PyMOL CGO cylinders between C-alpha atoms (Angstrom):
from pymol import cmd
from pymol.cgo import CYLINDER

trace = [
    CYLINDER, -16.08, -0.39, -8.72, -18.04, 2.10, -6.60, 0.3, 1, 1, 1, 1, 1, 1,
    CYLINDER, -18.04, 2.10, -6.60, -20.51, 0.54, -4.16, 0.3, 1, 1, 1, 1, 1, 1,
    CYLINDER, -20.51, 0.54, -4.16, -23.65, 2.66, -4.35, 0.3, 1, 1, 1, 1, 1, 1,
    CYLINDER, -23.65, 2.66, -4.35, -24.74, 3.81, -0.88, 0.3, 1, 1, 1, 1, 1, 1,
    CYLINDER, -24.74, 3.81, -0.88, -26.48, 7.05, -1.85, 0.3, 1, 1, 1, 1, 1, 1,
    CYLINDER, -26.48, 7.05, -1.85, -28.40, 8.11, -4.96, 0.3, 1, 1, 1, 1, 1, 1,
    CYLINDER, -28.40, 8.11, -4.96, -25.79, 10.72, -5.72, 0.3, 1, 1, 1, 1, 1, 1,
    CYLINDER, -25.79, 10.72, -5.72, -24.90, 12.16, -9.19, 0.3, 1, 1, 1, 1, 1, 1,
    CYLINDER, -24.90, 12.16, -9.19, -21.83, 9.91, -9.66, 0.3, 1, 1, 1, 1, 1, 1,
    CYLINDER, -21.83, 9.91, -9.66, -23.61, 6.68, -8.62, 0.3, 1, 1, 1, 1, 1, 1,
    CYLINDER, -23.61, 6.68, -8.62, -26.83, 6.44, -10.56, 0.3, 1, 1, 1, 1, 1, 1,
    CYLINDER, -26.83, 6.44, -10.56, -26.48, 3.89, -13.34, 0.3, 1, 1, 1, 1, 1, 1,
    CYLINDER, -26.48, 3.89, -13.34, -22.74, 3.81, -12.90, 0.3, 1, 1, 1, 1, 1, 1,
    CYLINDER, -22.74, 3.81, -12.90, -22.19, 1.04, -10.37, 0.3, 1, 1, 1, 1, 1, 1,
    CYLINDER, -22.19, 1.04, -10.37, -22.52, -2.70, -10.16, 0.3, 1, 1, 1, 1, 1, 1,
    CYLINDER, -22.52, -2.70, -10.16, -24.60, -2.72, -7.02, 0.3, 1, 1, 1, 1, 1, 1,
    CYLINDER, -24.60, -2.72, -7.02, -25.31, -1.72, -3.48, 0.3, 1, 1, 1, 1, 1, 1,
    CYLINDER, -25.31, -1.72, -3.48, -22.97, -4.04, -1.63, 0.3, 1, 1, 1, 1, 1, 1,
    CYLINDER, -22.97, -4.04, -1.63, -19.28, -4.90, -1.96, 0.3, 1, 1, 1, 1, 1, 1,
    CYLINDER, -19.28, -4.90, -1.96, -20.26, -8.48, -2.73, 0.3, 1, 1, 1, 1, 1, 1,
    CYLINDER, -20.26, -8.48, -2.73, -22.39, -7.55, -5.75, 0.3, 1, 1, 1, 1, 1, 1,
    CYLINDER, -22.39, -7.55, -5.75, -19.79, -5.13, -7.09, 0.3, 1, 1, 1, 1, 1, 1,
    CYLINDER, -19.79, -5.13, -7.09, -17.07, -7.78, -6.74, 0.3, 1, 1, 1, 1, 1, 1,
    CYLINDER, -17.07, -7.78, -6.74, -19.20, -10.52, -8.37, 0.3, 1, 1, 1, 1, 1, 1,
    CYLINDER, -19.20, -10.52, -8.37, -20.42, -8.50, -11.37, 0.3, 1, 1, 1, 1, 1, 1,
    CYLINDER, -20.42, -8.50, -11.37, -17.31, -6.35, -11.69, 0.3, 1, 1, 1, 1, 1, 1,
    CYLINDER, -17.31, -6.35, -11.69, -15.11, -9.46, -11.73, 0.3, 1, 1, 1, 1, 1, 1,
    CYLINDER, -15.11, -9.46, -11.73, -17.18, -11.06, -14.57, 0.3, 1, 1, 1, 1, 1, 1,
    CYLINDER, -17.18, -11.06, -14.57, -16.94, -7.90, -16.63, 0.3, 1, 1, 1, 1, 1, 1,
    CYLINDER, -16.94, -7.90, -16.63, -13.24, -7.35, -15.97, 0.3, 1, 1, 1, 1, 1, 1,
    CYLINDER, -13.24, -7.35, -15.97, -12.33, -10.96, -16.76, 0.3, 1, 1, 1, 1, 1, 1,
    CYLINDER, -12.33, -10.96, -16.76, -14.16, -10.68, -20.06, 0.3, 1, 1, 1, 1, 1, 1,
    CYLINDER, -14.16, -10.68, -20.06, -12.41, -7.40, -20.95, 0.3, 1, 1, 1, 1, 1, 1,
    CYLINDER, -12.41, -7.40, -20.95, -8.93, -8.53, -19.99, 0.3, 1, 1, 1, 1, 1, 1,
    CYLINDER, -8.93, -8.53, -19.99, -9.45, -12.04, -21.27, 0.3, 1, 1, 1, 1, 1, 1,
    CYLINDER, -9.45, -12.04, -21.27, -10.00, -10.49, -24.70, 0.3, 1, 1, 1, 1, 1, 1,
    CYLINDER, -10.00, -10.49, -24.70, -6.69, -8.63, -24.50, 0.3, 1, 1, 1, 1, 1, 1,
    CYLINDER, -6.69, -8.63, -24.50, -7.98, -5.25, -23.49, 0.3, 1, 1, 1, 1, 1, 1,
    CYLINDER, -7.98, -5.25, -23.49, -6.69, -3.26, -20.53, 0.3, 1, 1, 1, 1, 1, 1,
    CYLINDER, -6.69, -3.26, -20.53, -9.30, -2.83, -17.79, 0.3, 1, 1, 1, 1, 1, 1,
    CYLINDER, -9.30, -2.83, -17.79, -9.22, 0.42, -15.82, 0.3, 1, 1, 1, 1, 1, 1,
    CYLINDER, -9.22, 0.42, -15.82, -11.31, 0.35, -12.62, 0.3, 1, 1, 1, 1, 1, 1,
    CYLINDER, -11.31, 0.35, -12.62, -12.58, 3.43, -10.93, 0.3, 1, 1, 1, 1, 1, 1,
    CYLINDER, -12.58, 3.43, -10.93, -13.14, 5.60, -8.91, 0.3, 1, 1, 1, 1, 1, 1,
    CYLINDER, -13.14, 5.60, -8.91, -10.45, 4.88, -6.25, 0.3, 1, 1, 1, 1, 1, 1,
    CYLINDER, -10.45, 4.88, -6.25, -10.91, 5.05, -3.29, 0.3, 1, 1, 1, 1, 1, 1,
    CYLINDER, -10.91, 5.05, -3.29, -14.68, 5.03, -3.89, 0.3, 1, 1, 1, 1, 1, 1,
    CYLINDER, -14.68, 5.03, -3.89, -17.53, 7.43, -4.59, 0.3, 1, 1, 1, 1, 1, 1,
    CYLINDER, -17.53, 7.43, -4.59, -20.01, 5.30, -2.63, 0.3, 1, 1, 1, 1, 1, 1,
    CYLINDER, -20.01, 5.30, -2.63, -21.18, 8.14, -0.38, 0.3, 1, 1, 1, 1, 1, 1,
    CYLINDER, -21.18, 8.14, -0.38, -20.48, 11.22, -2.44, 0.3, 1, 1, 1, 1, 1, 1,
    CYLINDER, -20.48, 11.22, -2.44, -23.36, 13.67, -2.08, 0.3, 1, 1, 1, 1, 1, 1,
    CYLINDER, -23.36, 13.67, -2.08, -22.14, 16.06, -4.76, 0.3, 1, 1, 1, 1, 1, 1,
    CYLINDER, -22.14, 16.06, -4.76, -20.70, 15.81, -8.30, 0.3, 1, 1, 1, 1, 1, 1,
    CYLINDER, -20.70, 15.81, -8.30, -16.93, 16.29, -8.32, 0.3, 1, 1, 1, 1, 1, 1,
    CYLINDER, -16.93, 16.29, -8.32, -17.23, 18.09, -11.69, 0.3, 1, 1, 1, 1, 1, 1,
    CYLINDER, -17.23, 18.09, -11.69, -18.72, 21.01, -9.79, 0.3, 1, 1, 1, 1, 1, 1,
    CYLINDER, -18.72, 21.01, -9.79, -17.45, 20.70, -6.21, 0.3, 1, 1, 1, 1, 1, 1,
    CYLINDER, -17.45, 20.70, -6.21, -15.25, 18.55, -4.05, 0.3, 1, 1, 1, 1, 1, 1,
    CYLINDER, -15.25, 18.55, -4.05, -17.30, 15.72, -2.54, 0.3, 1, 1, 1, 1, 1, 1,
    CYLINDER, -17.30, 15.72, -2.54, -16.73, 15.27, 1.24, 0.3, 1, 1, 1, 1, 1, 1,
    CYLINDER, -16.73, 15.27, 1.24, -17.47, 11.74, 2.44, 0.3, 1, 1, 1, 1, 1, 1,
    CYLINDER, -17.47, 11.74, 2.44, -17.79, 11.63, 6.19, 0.3, 1, 1, 1, 1, 1, 1,
    CYLINDER, -17.79, 11.63, 6.19, -17.42, 7.91, 6.84, 0.3, 1, 1, 1, 1, 1, 1,
    CYLINDER, -17.42, 7.91, 6.84, -15.11, 6.26, 9.37, 0.3, 1, 1, 1, 1, 1, 1,
    CYLINDER, -15.11, 6.26, 9.37, -11.85, 4.63, 8.40, 0.3, 1, 1, 1, 1, 1, 1,
    CYLINDER, -11.85, 4.63, 8.40, -13.34, 1.26, 9.33, 0.3, 1, 1, 1, 1, 1, 1,
    CYLINDER, -13.34, 1.26, 9.33, -16.31, 1.81, 7.02, 0.3, 1, 1, 1, 1, 1, 1,
    CYLINDER, -16.31, 1.81, 7.02, -14.12, 2.91, 4.16, 0.3, 1, 1, 1, 1, 1, 1,
    CYLINDER, -14.12, 2.91, 4.16, -11.81, -0.09, 4.59, 0.3, 1, 1, 1, 1, 1, 1,
    CYLINDER, -11.81, -0.09, 4.59, -14.71, -2.60, 4.71, 0.3, 1, 1, 1, 1, 1, 1,
    CYLINDER, -14.71, -2.60, 4.71, -16.82, -1.14, 1.88, 0.3, 1, 1, 1, 1, 1, 1,
    CYLINDER, -16.82, -1.14, 1.88, -15.11, 1.35, -0.42, 0.3, 1, 1, 1, 1, 1, 1,
    CYLINDER, -15.11, 1.35, -0.42, -11.81, -0.47, -0.54, 0.3, 1, 1, 1, 1, 1, 1,
    CYLINDER, -11.81, -0.47, -0.54, -13.20, -4.01, -0.59, 0.3, 1, 1, 1, 1, 1, 1,
    CYLINDER, -13.20, -4.01, -0.59, -13.49, -4.41, -4.40, 0.3, 1, 1, 1, 1, 1, 1,
    CYLINDER, -13.49, -4.41, -4.40, -9.99, -2.99, -4.95, 0.3, 1, 1, 1, 1, 1, 1,
    CYLINDER, -9.99, -2.99, -4.95, -8.51, -5.27, -2.31, 0.3, 1, 1, 1, 1, 1, 1,
    CYLINDER, -8.51, -5.27, -2.31, -10.28, -8.31, -3.79, 0.3, 1, 1, 1, 1, 1, 1,
    CYLINDER, -10.28, -8.31, -3.79, -9.12, -7.68, -7.40, 0.3, 1, 1, 1, 1, 1, 1,
    CYLINDER, -9.12, -7.68, -7.40, -5.61, -6.56, -6.57, 0.3, 1, 1, 1, 1, 1, 1,
    CYLINDER, -5.61, -6.56, -6.57, -4.87, -9.50, -4.30, 0.3, 1, 1, 1, 1, 1, 1,
    CYLINDER, -4.87, -9.50, -4.30, -6.60, -12.15, -6.43, 0.3, 1, 1, 1, 1, 1, 1,
    CYLINDER, -6.60, -12.15, -6.43, -4.44, -15.03, -7.70, 0.3, 1, 1, 1, 1, 1, 1,
    CYLINDER, -4.44, -15.03, -7.70, -6.34, -14.93, -11.03, 0.3, 1, 1, 1, 1, 1, 1,
    CYLINDER, -6.34, -14.93, -11.03, -4.35, -12.55, -13.31, 0.3, 1, 1, 1, 1, 1, 1,
    CYLINDER, -4.35, -12.55, -13.31, -7.55, -11.56, -15.14, 0.3, 1, 1, 1, 1, 1, 1,
    CYLINDER, -7.55, -11.56, -15.14, -8.80, -10.08, -11.87, 0.3, 1, 1, 1, 1, 1, 1,
    CYLINDER, -8.80, -10.08, -11.87, -5.74, -7.84, -11.42, 0.3, 1, 1, 1, 1, 1, 1,
    CYLINDER, -5.74, -7.84, -11.42, -6.59, -4.41, -12.89, 0.3, 1, 1, 1, 1, 1, 1,
    CYLINDER, -6.59, -4.41, -12.89, -4.36, -3.29, -15.70, 0.3, 1, 1, 1, 1, 1, 1,
    CYLINDER, -4.36, -3.29, -15.70, -5.04, 0.28, -14.55, 0.3, 1, 1, 1, 1, 1, 1,
    CYLINDER, -5.04, 0.28, -14.55, -6.79, 2.10, -11.73, 0.3, 1, 1, 1, 1, 1, 1,
    CYLINDER, -6.79, 2.10, -11.73, -8.33, 5.58, -11.94, 0.3, 1, 1, 1, 1, 1, 1,
    CYLINDER, -8.33, 5.58, -11.94, -8.18, 7.74, -8.82, 0.3, 1, 1, 1, 1, 1, 1,
    CYLINDER, -8.18, 7.74, -8.82, -10.60, 10.58, -8.22, 0.3, 1, 1, 1, 1, 1, 1,
    CYLINDER, -10.60, 10.58, -8.22, -11.05, 13.84, -6.34, 0.3, 1, 1, 1, 1, 1, 1,
    CYLINDER, -11.05, 13.84, -6.34, -12.96, 13.42, -3.07, 0.3, 1, 1, 1, 1, 1, 1,
    CYLINDER, -12.96, 13.42, -3.07, -12.19, 14.17, 0.50, 0.3, 1, 1, 1, 1, 1, 1,
    CYLINDER, -12.19, 14.17, 0.50, -12.37, 11.47, 3.19, 0.3, 1, 1, 1, 1, 1, 1,
    CYLINDER, -12.37, 11.47, 3.19, -11.44, 13.39, 6.40, 0.3, 1, 1, 1, 1, 1, 1,
    CYLINDER, -11.44, 13.39, 6.40, -11.23, 10.19, 8.50, 0.3, 1, 1, 1, 1, 1, 1,
    CYLINDER, -11.23, 10.19, 8.50, -8.15, 9.15, 6.53, 0.3, 1, 1, 1, 1, 1, 1,
    CYLINDER, -8.15, 9.15, 6.53, -6.77, 12.40, 4.99, 0.3, 1, 1, 1, 1, 1, 1,
    CYLINDER, -6.77, 12.40, 4.99, -8.45, 15.56, 6.17, 0.3, 1, 1, 1, 1, 1, 1,
    CYLINDER, -8.45, 15.56, 6.17, -6.45, 17.85, 3.90, 0.3, 1, 1, 1, 1, 1, 1,
    CYLINDER, -6.45, 17.85, 3.90, -5.84, 16.45, 0.43, 0.3, 1, 1, 1, 1, 1, 1,
    CYLINDER, -5.84, 16.45, 0.43, -8.28, 15.14, -2.10, 0.3, 1, 1, 1, 1, 1, 1,
    CYLINDER, -8.28, 15.14, -2.10, -7.76, 11.39, -2.56, 0.3, 1, 1, 1, 1, 1, 1,
    CYLINDER, -7.76, 11.39, -2.56, -6.07, 11.51, -5.94, 0.3, 1, 1, 1, 1, 1, 1,
    CYLINDER, -6.07, 11.51, -5.94, -3.57, 14.06, -4.68, 0.3, 1, 1, 1, 1, 1, 1,
    CYLINDER, -3.57, 14.06, -4.68, -3.07, 12.34, -1.39, 0.3, 1, 1, 1, 1, 1, 1,
    CYLINDER, -3.07, 12.34, -1.39, 0.09, 10.35, -0.71, 0.3, 1, 1, 1, 1, 1, 1,
    CYLINDER, 0.09, 10.35, -0.71, -1.76, 8.59, 2.10, 0.3, 1, 1, 1, 1, 1, 1,
    CYLINDER, -1.76, 8.59, 2.10, -4.36, 7.16, -0.36, 0.3, 1, 1, 1, 1, 1, 1,
    CYLINDER, -4.36, 7.16, -0.36, -2.31, 6.68, -3.47, 0.3, 1, 1, 1, 1, 1, 1,
    CYLINDER, -2.31, 6.68, -3.47, 0.89, 5.29, -1.97, 0.3, 1, 1, 1, 1, 1, 1,
    CYLINDER, 0.89, 5.29, -1.97, 0.38, 4.33, 1.65, 0.3, 1, 1, 1, 1, 1, 1,
    CYLINDER, 0.38, 4.33, 1.65, -2.98, 2.64, 1.06, 0.3, 1, 1, 1, 1, 1, 1,
    CYLINDER, -2.98, 2.64, 1.06, -3.15, 1.67, -2.63, 0.3, 1, 1, 1, 1, 1, 1,
    CYLINDER, -3.15, 1.67, -2.63, 0.54, 0.77, -3.15, 0.3, 1, 1, 1, 1, 1, 1,
    CYLINDER, 0.54, 0.77, -3.15, 1.70, -0.39, 0.27, 0.3, 1, 1, 1, 1, 1, 1,
    CYLINDER, 1.70, -0.39, 0.27, -1.43, -1.64, 2.12, 0.3, 1, 1, 1, 1, 1, 1,
    CYLINDER, -1.43, -1.64, 2.12, -3.30, -3.14, -0.87, 0.3, 1, 1, 1, 1, 1, 1,
    CYLINDER, -3.30, -3.14, -0.87, -0.17, -4.11, -2.78, 0.3, 1, 1, 1, 1, 1, 1,
    CYLINDER, -0.17, -4.11, -2.78, -0.96, -2.55, -6.18, 0.3, 1, 1, 1, 1, 1, 1,
    CYLINDER, -0.96, -2.55, -6.18, 2.04, -1.82, -8.38, 0.3, 1, 1, 1, 1, 1, 1,
    CYLINDER, 2.04, -1.82, -8.38, 0.25, -1.21, -11.70, 0.3, 1, 1, 1, 1, 1, 1,
    CYLINDER, 0.25, -1.21, -11.70, -0.58, 2.02, -13.58, 0.3, 1, 1, 1, 1, 1, 1,
    CYLINDER, -0.58, 2.02, -13.58, -2.73, 4.60, -11.88, 0.3, 1, 1, 1, 1, 1, 1,
    CYLINDER, -2.73, 4.60, -11.88, -4.31, 7.44, -13.88, 0.3, 1, 1, 1, 1, 1, 1,
    CYLINDER, -4.31, 7.44, -13.88, -5.90, 10.51, -12.33, 0.3, 1, 1, 1, 1, 1, 1,
    CYLINDER, -5.90, 10.51, -12.33, -9.44, 11.67, -12.92, 0.3, 1, 1, 1, 1, 1, 1,
    CYLINDER, -9.44, 11.67, -12.92, -9.71, 14.92, -14.88, 0.3, 1, 1, 1, 1, 1, 1,
    CYLINDER, -9.71, 14.92, -14.88, -7.63, 17.48, -13.04, 0.3, 1, 1, 1, 1, 1, 1,
    CYLINDER, -7.63, 17.48, -13.04, -9.70, 20.30, -14.46, 0.3, 1, 1, 1, 1, 1, 1,
    CYLINDER, -9.70, 20.30, -14.46, -12.75, 19.25, -12.43, 0.3, 1, 1, 1, 1, 1, 1,
    CYLINDER, -12.75, 19.25, -12.43, -13.81, 21.94, -9.96, 0.3, 1, 1, 1, 1, 1, 1,
    CYLINDER, -13.81, 21.94, -9.96, -13.00, 19.82, -6.90, 0.3, 1, 1, 1, 1, 1, 1,
    CYLINDER, -13.00, 19.82, -6.90, -9.36, 20.21, -7.85, 0.3, 1, 1, 1, 1, 1, 1,
    CYLINDER, -9.36, 20.21, -7.85, -9.31, 23.32, -10.04, 0.3, 1, 1, 1, 1, 1, 1,
    CYLINDER, -9.31, 23.32, -10.04, -10.81, 25.62, -7.41, 0.3, 1, 1, 1, 1, 1, 1,
    CYLINDER, -10.81, 25.62, -7.41, -7.54, 25.29, -5.46, 0.3, 1, 1, 1, 1, 1, 1,
    CYLINDER, -7.54, 25.29, -5.46, -4.82, 24.14, -7.93, 0.3, 1, 1, 1, 1, 1, 1,
    CYLINDER, -4.82, 24.14, -7.93, -4.08, 24.86, -11.52, 0.3, 1, 1, 1, 1, 1, 1,
    CYLINDER, -4.08, 24.86, -11.52, -3.24, 21.99, -13.95, 0.3, 1, 1, 1, 1, 1, 1,
    CYLINDER, -3.24, 21.99, -13.95, 0.49, 22.27, -13.46, 0.3, 1, 1, 1, 1, 1, 1,
    CYLINDER, 0.49, 22.27, -13.46, 0.28, 22.31, -9.68, 0.3, 1, 1, 1, 1, 1, 1,
    CYLINDER, 0.28, 22.31, -9.68, -2.22, 19.45, -9.66, 0.3, 1, 1, 1, 1, 1, 1,
    CYLINDER, -2.22, 19.45, -9.66, -0.04, 17.39, -12.02, 0.3, 1, 1, 1, 1, 1, 1,
    CYLINDER, -0.04, 17.39, -12.02, 2.96, 17.65, -9.71, 0.3, 1, 1, 1, 1, 1, 1,
    CYLINDER, 2.96, 17.65, -9.71, 0.89, 16.86, -6.63, 0.3, 1, 1, 1, 1, 1, 1,
    CYLINDER, 0.89, 16.86, -6.63, -0.67, 13.85, -8.41, 0.3, 1, 1, 1, 1, 1, 1,
    CYLINDER, -0.67, 13.85, -8.41, 2.64, 12.35, -9.46, 0.3, 1, 1, 1, 1, 1, 1,
    CYLINDER, 2.64, 12.35, -9.46, 4.12, 12.91, -6.00, 0.3, 1, 1, 1, 1, 1, 1,
    CYLINDER, 4.12, 12.91, -6.00, 1.07, 11.22, -4.47, 0.3, 1, 1, 1, 1, 1, 1,
    CYLINDER, 1.07, 11.22, -4.47, 1.68, 8.07, -6.54, 0.3, 1, 1, 1, 1, 1, 1,
    CYLINDER, 1.68, 8.07, -6.54, -0.26, 8.44, -9.79, 0.3, 1, 1, 1, 1, 1, 1,
    CYLINDER, -0.26, 8.44, -9.79, 1.48, 7.60, -13.03, 0.3, 1, 1, 1, 1, 1, 1,
    CYLINDER, 1.48, 7.60, -13.03, -0.62, 9.22, -15.77, 0.3, 1, 1, 1, 1, 1, 1,
    CYLINDER, -0.62, 9.22, -15.77, -2.27, 12.65, -15.73, 0.3, 1, 1, 1, 1, 1, 1,
    CYLINDER, -2.27, 12.65, -15.73, -5.75, 13.14, -17.20, 0.3, 1, 1, 1, 1, 1, 1,
    CYLINDER, -5.75, 13.14, -17.20, -7.11, 16.62, -17.76, 0.3, 1, 1, 1, 1, 1, 1,
    CYLINDER, -7.11, 16.62, -17.76, -5.10, 18.71, -20.12, 0.3, 1, 1, 1, 1, 1, 1,
    CYLINDER, -5.10, 18.71, -20.12, -7.33, 19.67, -23.07, 0.3, 1, 1, 1, 1, 1, 1,
    CYLINDER, -7.33, 19.67, -23.07, -5.69, 20.78, -26.32, 0.3, 1, 1, 1, 1, 1, 1,
    CYLINDER, -5.69, 20.78, -26.32, -2.14, 21.82, -27.10, 0.3, 1, 1, 1, 1, 1, 1,
    CYLINDER, -2.14, 21.82, -27.10, -2.07, 24.97, -24.91, 0.3, 1, 1, 1, 1, 1, 1,
    CYLINDER, -2.07, 24.97, -24.91, -3.07, 23.14, -21.71, 0.3, 1, 1, 1, 1, 1, 1,
    CYLINDER, -3.07, 23.14, -21.71, -0.79, 20.25, -22.60, 0.3, 1, 1, 1, 1, 1, 1,
    CYLINDER, -0.79, 20.25, -22.60, 2.18, 22.50, -23.06, 0.3, 1, 1, 1, 1, 1, 1,
    CYLINDER, 2.18, 22.50, -23.06, 1.30, 24.37, -19.85, 0.3, 1, 1, 1, 1, 1, 1,
    CYLINDER, 1.30, 24.37, -19.85, 1.20, 21.13, -17.84, 0.3, 1, 1, 1, 1, 1, 1,
    CYLINDER, 1.20, 21.13, -17.84, 4.45, 19.75, -19.36, 0.3, 1, 1, 1, 1, 1, 1,
    CYLINDER, 4.45, 19.75, -19.36, 6.29, 23.05, -18.65, 0.3, 1, 1, 1, 1, 1, 1,
    CYLINDER, 6.29, 23.05, -18.65, 4.99, 22.87, -15.08, 0.3, 1, 1, 1, 1, 1, 1,
    CYLINDER, 4.99, 22.87, -15.08, 6.41, 19.36, -14.74, 0.3, 1, 1, 1, 1, 1, 1,
    CYLINDER, 6.41, 19.36, -14.74, 9.76, 20.49, -16.16, 0.3, 1, 1, 1, 1, 1, 1,
    CYLINDER, 9.76, 20.49, -16.16, 9.88, 23.41, -13.75, 0.3, 1, 1, 1, 1, 1, 1,
    CYLINDER, 9.88, 23.41, -13.75, 9.07, 21.10, -10.82, 0.3, 1, 1, 1, 1, 1, 1,
    CYLINDER, 9.07, 21.10, -10.82, 11.96, 18.81, -11.88, 0.3, 1, 1, 1, 1, 1, 1,
    CYLINDER, 11.96, 18.81, -11.88, 14.33, 21.78, -11.99, 0.3, 1, 1, 1, 1, 1, 1,
    CYLINDER, 14.33, 21.78, -11.99, 13.35, 23.16, -8.58, 0.3, 1, 1, 1, 1, 1, 1,
    CYLINDER, 13.35, 23.16, -8.58, 13.21, 19.77, -6.93, 0.3, 1, 1, 1, 1, 1, 1,
    CYLINDER, 13.21, 19.77, -6.93, 9.51, 19.62, -6.07, 0.3, 1, 1, 1, 1, 1, 1,
    CYLINDER, 9.51, 19.62, -6.07, 9.29, 16.57, -8.40, 0.3, 1, 1, 1, 1, 1, 1,
    CYLINDER, 9.29, 16.57, -8.40, 12.08, 13.98, -8.70, 0.3, 1, 1, 1, 1, 1, 1,
    CYLINDER, 12.08, 13.98, -8.70, 13.24, 12.22, -11.83, 0.3, 1, 1, 1, 1, 1, 1,
    CYLINDER, 13.24, 12.22, -11.83, 13.10, 8.95, -9.81, 0.3, 1, 1, 1, 1, 1, 1,
    CYLINDER, 13.10, 8.95, -9.81, 9.31, 9.39, -9.38, 0.3, 1, 1, 1, 1, 1, 1,
    CYLINDER, 9.31, 9.39, -9.38, 8.94, 10.16, -13.11, 0.3, 1, 1, 1, 1, 1, 1,
    CYLINDER, 8.94, 10.16, -13.11, 11.05, 7.10, -14.05, 0.3, 1, 1, 1, 1, 1, 1,
    CYLINDER, 11.05, 7.10, -14.05, 8.95, 4.91, -11.73, 0.3, 1, 1, 1, 1, 1, 1,
    CYLINDER, 8.95, 4.91, -11.73, 5.72, 6.07, -13.39, 0.3, 1, 1, 1, 1, 1, 1,
    CYLINDER, 5.72, 6.07, -13.39, 7.20, 5.64, -16.91, 0.3, 1, 1, 1, 1, 1, 1,
    CYLINDER, 7.20, 5.64, -16.91, 8.45, 2.10, -16.07, 0.3, 1, 1, 1, 1, 1, 1,
    CYLINDER, 8.45, 2.10, -16.07, 4.95, 1.09, -15.01, 0.3, 1, 1, 1, 1, 1, 1,
    CYLINDER, 4.95, 1.09, -15.01, 3.43, 2.44, -18.19, 0.3, 1, 1, 1, 1, 1, 1,
    CYLINDER, 3.43, 2.44, -18.19, 6.06, 0.77, -20.46, 0.3, 1, 1, 1, 1, 1, 1,
    CYLINDER, 6.06, 0.77, -20.46, 5.63, -2.53, -18.54, 0.3, 1, 1, 1, 1, 1, 1,
    CYLINDER, 5.63, -2.53, -18.54, 1.82, -2.41, -19.10, 0.3, 1, 1, 1, 1, 1, 1,
    CYLINDER, 1.82, -2.41, -19.10, 2.30, -1.71, -22.82, 0.3, 1, 1, 1, 1, 1, 1,
    CYLINDER, 2.30, -1.71, -22.82, 4.72, -4.64, -23.09, 0.3, 1, 1, 1, 1, 1, 1,
    CYLINDER, 4.72, -4.64, -23.09, 2.33, -6.92, -21.14, 0.3, 1, 1, 1, 1, 1, 1,
    CYLINDER, 2.33, -6.92, -21.14, -0.47, -6.14, -23.61, 0.3, 1, 1, 1, 1, 1, 1,
    CYLINDER, -0.47, -6.14, -23.61, 1.79, -6.21, -26.70, 0.3, 1, 1, 1, 1, 1, 1,
    CYLINDER, 1.79, -6.21, -26.70, 1.21, -2.53, -27.44, 0.3, 1, 1, 1, 1, 1, 1,
    CYLINDER, 1.21, -2.53, -27.44, 4.98, -2.26, -27.80, 0.3, 1, 1, 1, 1, 1, 1,
    CYLINDER, 4.98, -2.26, -27.80, 7.37, -5.18, -28.43, 0.3, 1, 1, 1, 1, 1, 1,
    CYLINDER, 7.37, -5.18, -28.43, 9.07, -6.80, -25.40, 0.3, 1, 1, 1, 1, 1, 1,
]
cmd.load_cgo(trace, "trace")
């Protein structure tokens, strides 16, 4: 659901168009087809890679656009789908990503930002579905935080699922990091339970597990 404003590495052949209107129109048709056939649609990359000049796999993109521009362009597709009365428009999942938008949060990458993931996505836009991170091993995150640290930050920001651990060693490392955070109080069981409840609810909604 990115609106392509620059010919950056994460936009070329990966978007529905150059305006919020075209992204909404074509993205809606695709999402309705997917979810109308019983599949879970996951839209990305929240809050929007529209102006990213660099590839987040290799560096943290910094998008220097105003809060008003971000609200009217980057967030427009998400607002439209989340607040639509048509249930097929409501995303089953949303993927966040690692980019820095200093006009809104000058410190934390979006997927680790409570401002973006809770204040904007949950409270302002009204989304209460499942959110999954982008790969937490990408350089934009990994150059500052390891997988365990990034996982705790992502959950505290408002994400529900963590993407990034590769293989049993990294998976064990991340899980142990979450357990340690629960023990020292940097992660609460209430936040974990909230995330798990959203995931179970989605699985029941799509009949992956029985109601």
